[in-house]
C-alpha positions as a printed NumPy array, in Angstrom:
array([[108.566,  74.617,  98.425],
       [106.482,  76.366,  95.917],
       [103.748,  74.273,  94.368],
       [103.436,  73.822,  90.618],
       [100.228,  75.729,  90.648],
       [101.755,  78.546,  92.1  ],
       [104.646,  78.867,  89.766],
       [102.264,  78.021,  86.523],
       [102.166,  81.563,  85.298],
       [105.957,  81.451,  85.066],
       [105.314,  79.551,  81.781],
       [104.36 ,  82.68 ,  80.106],
       [107.758,  84.418,  78.816],
       [106.238,  87.796,  79.039],
       [104.911,  87.198,  82.932],
       [108.289,  85.983,  83.5  ],
       [109.827,  89.47 ,  82.473],
       [107.332,  91.16 ,  84.586],
       [107.992,  89.049,  87.527],
       [111.963,  89.953,  86.959],
       [111.21 ,  93.334,  86.799],
       [109.053,  93.333,  90.063],
       [111.688,  91.412,  92.008],
       [114.124,  94.171,  91.228],
       [112.059,  97.32 ,  91.581],
       [110.198,  96.478,  95.156],
       [113.728,  96.094,  96.671],
       [114.461,  99.739,  95.841],
       [110.682, 100.671,  97.007],
       [111.262,  99.349, 100.302],
       [114.859, 101.122, 100.633],
       [113.005, 104.16 ,  99.584],
       [110.532, 103.862, 102.191],
       [112.579, 103.135, 105.281],
       [115.09 , 106.168, 104.224],
       [112.345, 108.583, 103.732],
       [110.667, 107.776, 106.972],
       [113.954, 107.87 , 108.979],
       [114.937, 111.245, 107.098],
       [111.558, 112.898, 107.991],
       [111.627, 111.822, 111.616],
       [115.407, 112.901, 111.918],
       [114.491, 116.303, 110.542],
       [111.079, 116.754, 112.506],
       [111.116, 114.381, 115.513],
       [107.306, 113.907, 114.862],
       [105.425, 110.936, 114.077],
       [102.775, 113.296, 112.605],
       [105.129, 114.737, 110.119],
       [106.176, 111.176, 108.985],
       [102.188, 110.718, 108.387],
       [102.087, 113.904, 106.496],
       [105.109, 112.633, 104.088],
       [103.129, 109.218, 103.814],
       [ 99.983, 111.202, 103.169],
       [101.673, 113.504, 100.597],
       [102.243, 110.14 ,  98.564],
       [ 98.835, 109.444,  98.356],
       [ 97.436, 113.   ,  97.031],
       [ 98.359, 112.14 ,  93.297],
       [ 95.991, 109.184,  93.316],
       [ 93.112, 111.438,  95.118],
       [ 93.647, 114.005,  92.343],
       [ 94.633, 112.295,  89.214],
       [ 94.078, 108.622,  89.833],
       [ 91.007, 108.016,  87.774],
       [ 91.927, 110.149,  84.786],
       [ 95.247, 108.272,  84.617],
       [ 93.245, 104.815,  84.028],
       [ 91.616, 106.352,  80.984],
       [ 95.001, 106.949,  79.677],
       [ 96.214, 103.534,  80.954],
       [ 93.659, 101.917,  79.047],
       [ 94.44 , 104.215,  75.727],
       [ 97.994, 103.762,  75.777],
       [100.44 , 101.012,  75.079],
       [100.732,  99.341,  78.402],
       [104.201,  97.986,  77.982],
       [105.465, 101.581,  76.906],
       [103.811, 103.242,  79.591],
       [105.355, 100.815,  82.297],
       [108.595, 101.537,  80.896],
       [108.55 , 105.152,  80.506],
       [107.145, 105.417,  84.415],
       [110.006, 103.48 ,  85.477],
       [112.606, 105.775,  83.665],
       [110.848, 108.599,  84.846],
       [111.001, 107.546,  88.532],
       [114.532, 106.812,  88.486],
       [115.425, 110.212,  87.657],
       [113.31 , 111.656,  90.356],
       [114.408, 109.498,  93.01 ],
       [118.246, 110.229,  91.882],
       [117.661, 113.694,  92.458],
       [116.313, 113.259,  96.204],
       [119.77 , 113.351,  97.8  ],
       [120.501, 116.664,  96.274],
       [117.081, 117.91 ,  97.198],
       [117.725, 117.265, 100.866],
       [120.306, 120.126, 100.896],
       [117.664, 122.465,  99.591],
       [114.944, 121.347, 102.14 ],
       [112.122, 119.152, 103.213],
       [109.405, 120.787, 100.868],
       [111.621, 120.028,  97.977],
       [111.658, 116.141,  98.979],
       [107.907, 116.461,  99.531],
       [107.763, 117.505,  95.696],
       [109.699, 114.886,  94.811],
       [107.805, 112.124,  96.571],
       [104.507, 113.643,  95.22 ],
       [106.268, 113.414,  91.534],
       [107.275, 109.589,  92.178],
       [103.665, 108.925,  93.155],
       [102.101, 110.902,  90.299],
       [104.076, 108.662,  87.669],
       [103.241, 105.6  ,  89.763],
       [ 99.728, 105.961,  89.098],
       [100.495, 105.033,  85.48 ],
       [102.502, 102.037,  86.095],
       [100.454,  99.681,  88.352],
       [ 97.079,  99.757,  86.805],
       [ 98.849,  99.074,  83.327],
       [100.839,  96.032,  85.046],
       [ 97.596,  94.691,  86.686],
       [ 95.653,  95.221,  83.595],
       [ 98.423,  93.444,  81.311],
       [ 98.653,  90.348,  83.591],
       [ 95.178,  88.822,  82.239],
       [ 96.203,  89.171,  78.904],
       [ 99.529,  87.257,  79.146],
       [ 98.42 ,  84.445,  81.422],
       [ 95.519,  81.807,  81.021],
       [ 92.368,  82.54 ,  83.18 ],
       [ 92.875,  79.505,  85.473],
       [ 96.069,  80.909,  86.479],
       [ 95.063,  84.374,  87.302],
       [ 94.863,  83.734,  91.222],
       [ 98.339,  81.968,  90.942],
       [ 99.886,  84.841,  88.88 ],
       [ 98.503,  87.402,  91.648],
       [ 99.565,  85.197,  94.591],
       [103.173,  84.827,  92.752],
       [103.419,  88.378,  92.072],
       [103.019,  89.26 ,  95.736],
       [105.254,  86.31 ,  96.918],
       [107.793,  88.058,  94.544],
       [107.179,  91.638,  96.273],
       [107.593,  90.229,  99.864],
       [110.74 ,  88.779,  98.825],
       [112.106,  91.703,  97.455],
       [110.827,  93.842, 100.531],
       [112.683,  91.716, 102.958],
       [115.775,  92.207, 100.964],
       [114.978,  95.742, 100.762],
       [114.475,  95.944, 104.501],
       [118.035,  94.463, 104.961],
       [119.579,  96.559, 102.508],
       [117.766,  99.551, 104.123],
       [119.212,  99.097, 107.731],
       [122.512,  98.251, 106.417],
       [122.74 , 101.355, 104.177],
       [121.158, 103.917, 106.304],
       [123.354, 102.81 , 109.214],
       [126.55 , 102.437, 107.647],
       [126.469, 104.931, 104.783],
       [123.694, 107.417, 105.65 ],
       [120.406, 108.147, 104.415],
       [120.842, 109.729, 101.287],
       [122.774, 106.898,  99.628],
       [119.61 , 104.822,  99.983],
       [118.038, 106.719,  97.221],
       [120.685, 105.668,  94.654],
       [119.83 , 102.152,  95.023],
       [116.263, 102.771,  94.676],
       [117.13 , 104.654,  91.182],
       [119.243, 101.757,  90.155],
       [116.474,  99.212,  90.445],
       [113.969, 101.576,  88.745],
       [116.373, 101.351,  85.668],
       [116.837,  97.691,  85.802],
       [112.96 ,  97.069,  85.993],
       [112.528,  99.258,  82.709],
       [114.899,  97.048,  80.936],
       [113.191,  93.953,  81.823],
       [109.607,  95.34 ,  80.998],
       [111.123,  96.428,  77.82 ],
       [111.426,  92.651,  76.882],
       [107.867,  91.964,  77.26 ],
       [106.422,  90.865,  73.565],
       [102.879,  91.739,  74.326],
       [102.134,  95.426,  74.391],
       [ 98.624,  95.214,  75.927],
       [ 96.857,  98.157,  74.293],
       [ 93.547,  97.302,  75.01 ],
       [ 91.464,  99.604,  73.004],
       [ 93.733,  99.799,  69.81 ],
       [ 90.56 ,  98.596,  67.453],
       [ 88.554, 101.477,  69.006],
       [ 88.115, 104.951,  67.729],
       [ 89.351, 107.447,  70.452],
       [ 86.137, 108.776,  72.391],
       [ 86.029, 112.087,  73.946],
       [ 87.931, 111.984,  77.316],
       [ 85.109, 112.875,  79.641],
       [ 82.952, 110.095,  77.949],
       [ 85.728, 107.372,  78.588],
       [ 85.909, 108.548,  82.368],
       [ 82.17 , 108.212,  82.864],
       [ 82.206, 104.637,  81.026],
       [ 84.619, 103.516,  83.754],
       [ 82.715, 105.01 ,  86.808],
       [ 79.407, 103.621,  85.322],
       [ 80.969, 100.195,  85.112],
       [ 81.686,  99.976,  88.704],
       [ 78.561, 101.425,  89.623],
       [ 76.453,  99.154,  87.675],
       [ 78.406,  96.052,  88.427],
       [ 77.093,  95.021,  91.846],
       [ 80.595,  92.857,  92.872],
       [ 82.555,  95.684,  91.616],
       [ 80.756,  98.41 ,  93.489],
       [ 80.898,  96.742,  96.673],
       [ 84.673,  95.339,  96.341],
       [ 85.67 ,  98.899,  95.672],
       [ 83.518, 100.541,  98.47 ],
       [ 84.921,  97.892, 101.16 ],
       [ 88.603,  98.164,  99.688],
       [ 88.351, 102.122, 100.053],
       [ 87.359, 102.184, 103.485],
       [ 89.732,  99.312, 104.759],
       [ 92.376, 101.387, 103.179],
       [ 92.064, 103.986, 105.973],
       [ 92.556, 101.308, 108.571],
       [ 95.273,  99.914, 106.607],
       [ 97.053, 102.997, 106.323],
       [ 96.785, 104.04 , 110.01 ],
       [ 98.214, 100.436, 110.685],
       [101.292, 100.974, 108.699],
       [101.902, 104.485, 110.397],
       [101.315, 102.908, 113.867],
       [104.042, 100.344, 112.941],
       [106.293, 103.332, 111.951],
       [105.597, 104.909, 115.124],
       [106.411, 102.214, 117.172],
       [109.7  , 101.85 , 115.833],
       [110.652, 105.358, 115.599],
       [109.09 , 106.177, 118.997],
       [109.324, 103.349, 121.265],
       [112.286, 101.   , 119.984],
       [114.732, 103.511, 118.504],
       [116.899, 106.373, 120.007],
       [119.268, 106.919, 116.819],
       [119.118, 106.695, 113.133],
       [120.511, 103.137, 113.064],
       [118.249, 101.715, 115.784],
       [115.303, 103.307, 114.321],
       [115.944, 101.996, 110.977],
       [116.847,  98.425, 112.718],
       [113.386,  98.856, 114.473],
       [111.58 ,  99.772, 111.257],
       [112.978,  97.059, 109.519],
       [112.157,  94.546, 112.189],
       [108.639,  95.145, 112.585],
       [108.148,  95.93 , 108.895],
       [109.899,  92.763, 108.398],
       [107.37 ,  90.763, 110.442],
       [104.594,  91.912, 108.202],
       [106.677,  91.293, 105.194],
       [107.275,  87.687, 106.151],
       [103.563,  87.379, 106.607],
       [102.909,  88.798, 103.276],
       [105.088,  86.283, 102.011],
       [103.471,  83.341, 103.587],
       [ 99.95 ,  84.66 , 102.858],
       [101.079,  85.084,  99.107],
       [102.448,  81.551,  98.97 ],
       [ 99.13 ,  80.039, 100.758],
       [ 96.394,  82.136,  98.966],
       [ 98.012,  80.959,  95.524],
       [ 97.472,  77.394,  96.632],
       [ 94.262,  77.713,  97.913],
       [ 92.133,  77.479,  94.672],
       [ 90.131,  79.791,  92.636],
       [ 86.762,  79.358,  94.724],
       [ 85.182,  81.652,  97.295],
       [ 87.287,  84.832,  96.694],
       [ 84.605,  87.006,  98.296],
       [ 84.745,  85.242, 101.44 ],
       [ 88.556,  84.993, 101.497],
       [ 88.54 ,  88.748, 100.823],
       [ 86.293,  89.733, 103.698],
       [ 87.478,  86.923, 106.269],
       [ 90.792,  88.05 , 105.677],
       [ 90.102,  91.458, 106.698],
       [ 88.53 ,  90.522, 109.751],
       [ 91.452,  88.661, 110.957],
       [ 93.657,  91.798, 110.017],
       [ 91.38 ,  94.147, 112.099],
       [ 91.548,  91.683, 115.134],
       [ 95.321,  91.261, 115.034],
       [ 96.013,  94.915, 115.097],
       [ 93.395,  95.164, 118.393],
       [ 95.775,  92.646, 120.12 ],
       [ 98.849,  94.9  , 119.087],
       [ 97.388,  97.473, 121.116],
       [ 97.998,  95.422, 124.264],
       [101.193,  93.923, 123.411],
       [103.644,  94.77 , 126.125],
       [106.83 ,  94.407, 124.085],
       [108.408,  94.325, 120.477],
       [108.562,  90.294, 120.675],
       [104.927,  90.082, 121.294],
       [104.023,  92.499, 118.553],
       [106.138,  90.703, 116.122],
       [104.018,  87.578, 115.524],
       [100.768,  89.841, 115.684],
       [102.178,  91.863, 112.8  ],
       [103.128,  88.5  , 110.943],
       [ 99.56 ,  87.444, 111.14 ],
       [ 98.576,  90.776, 109.977],
       [100.829,  90.412, 107.123],
       [ 99.19 ,  86.937, 106.126],
       [ 95.764,  88.395, 106.217],
       [ 96.512,  91.286, 104.134],
       [ 97.568,  88.987, 101.21 ],
       [ 94.393,  86.903, 101.692],
       [ 92.65 ,  90.   , 101.427],
       [ 94.478,  91.839,  98.427],
       [ 94.927,  88.832,  96.143],
       [ 91.339,  87.724,  95.973],
       [ 90.198,  91.3  ,  95.428],
       [ 92.666,  91.987,  92.488],
       [ 91.598,  88.61 ,  91.052],
       [ 88.025,  89.622,  91.114],
       [ 88.514,  92.772,  89.322],
       [ 90.629,  91.111,  86.794],
       [ 87.985,  88.698,  86.14 ],
       [ 84.631,  90.871,  86.116],
       [ 85.804,  94.188,  84.722],
       [ 85.322,  94.358,  80.995],
       [ 88.961,  94.071,  79.605],
       [ 88.916,  97.363,  77.88 ],
       [ 87.871,  99.057,  80.97 ],
       [ 90.027,  97.101,  83.233],
       [ 92.572,  99.888,  83.588],
       [ 90.029, 102.489,  84.542],
       [ 88.475, 100.168,  87.329],
       [ 91.957,  99.52 ,  88.947],
       [ 92.545, 103.316,  88.836],
       [ 89.244, 104.33 ,  90.27 ],
       [ 89.794, 101.41 ,  93.232],
       [ 93.223, 103.055,  93.859],
       [ 91.992, 106.474,  93.683],
       [ 89.327, 105.885,  96.171],
       [ 91.433, 104.139,  98.55 ],
       [ 94.155, 106.736,  98.332],
       [ 91.72 , 109.299,  99.68 ],
       [ 91.019, 106.797, 102.526],
       [ 94.65 , 106.06 , 102.719],
       [ 95.37 , 109.989, 103.128],
       [ 92.765, 110.358, 105.893],
       [ 94.259, 107.263, 107.583],
       [ 98.046, 108.624, 107.392],
       [ 96.853, 112.016, 108.657],
       [ 94.167, 110.967, 111.338],
       [ 96.757, 108.169, 112.635],
       [ 99.672, 110.625, 113.106],
       [ 97.682, 113.102, 114.697],
       [ 96.126, 110.636, 116.912],
       [ 99.239, 109.314, 117.885],
       [100.792, 112.581, 119.027],
       [ 97.8  , 113.09 , 121.176],
       [ 96.378, 110.21 , 122.668],
       [ 99.339, 107.983, 122.23 ],
       [100.38 , 104.919, 119.946],
       [ 98.305, 102.062, 121.951],
       [ 94.852, 103.944, 121.751],
       [ 95.63 , 104.655, 118.167],
       [ 96.41 , 101.008, 116.955],
       [ 93.165, 100.003, 119.102],
       [ 91.031, 102.255, 117.061],
       [ 92.648, 100.917, 113.788],
       [ 91.883,  97.392, 114.577],
       [ 88.295,  98.347, 115.547],
       [ 87.641, 100.514, 112.384],
       [ 89.071,  97.669, 110.071],
       [ 86.646,  94.967, 111.968],
       [ 83.625,  97.178, 111.406],
       [ 84.632,  97.631, 107.564],
       [ 84.673,  93.768, 107.279],
       [ 81.36 ,  93.456, 108.898],
       [ 79.859,  95.856, 106.425],
       [ 81.391,  93.719, 103.602],
       [ 79.819,  90.563, 105.038],
       [ 76.378,  92.281, 104.649],
       [ 76.806,  92.762, 100.974],
       [ 75.546,  89.272,  99.383],
       [ 76.888,  90.025,  96.075],
       [ 80.41 ,  90.397,  97.309],
       [ 80.135,  87.642,  99.931],
       [ 79.15 ,  85.207,  97.418],
       [ 81.724,  86.21 ,  94.485]])
């Protein structure tokens, strides 16, 4: 049963609307992810190609992520989120038709969805501190991720059922519908969240430099963004490795691959759910230590996955990795919301996302190539060791450790 502390942010009617919107849209996101992975592997038979597809979705953040943050801080944040949802619904709706054109067209659509998403997530994360009290921020971020985990579980079940019963293409229609519903709920948010409405417009390059300088000059933000970005490479490689285990080891047909993906991804998602609930009830103190300690646990869990003899020994380790992931993510987001200046918050989140996506791209491509050359077990072992090394670097940064 959820505690009063965890549910406190729902007292805000605006937060309730964002919460419901997320509940709907994440279901579609998970269906989309499973369907795309199965589709690409079906057409190519290669984990490396699945990694390339996932990497393509990270490229927009690499090229456009930081500039997108400038616009998020300039624009009406509610309108930005609504427009992003509507555009993503239209693009996803076209994917079943683009399959007939060829995989390059599907990759372009995936690239476009990821580009539009660059505006949605920083706007949402920047709006949350404006609609919930400061004391409820950790709980709001925790509840945010509880919702995402529950929605992902529903999406996993839906994806496995839709792909197995009706084929890959139909999964994308559900995703488009969820983006549309999300836009409707976001439109009911009263607070518009334009952070700079009282400031005169400054030259774009100047605003861009302000955001980057704010990170560089604030020790906690600089260390946090650095660790987050380095860890992203390992976490991305871990995601691809999980996909590879399901696609290569545990599946011989489209339906069995979808079920395998759902089972392994489901173990992580249940862990994310448990982690989201527990971090939300842990209080607001020692955020830096929670951030770093959980990263260490995540790395050790994947070291053990490398030696797991079968799927049923892999599942509990992935569950632990999911719990650790939330104890890493929620304190990190909360620290940014507390420390970053409100008028620069969108740029800080966008810069963090952009740097993380560069590392994520490396992680996806690197893990895919390694999996095809040295095998999945060796790749997973290297992933775990990398994450442990990144956490050790973070522990050496006193400003972050004591935040």
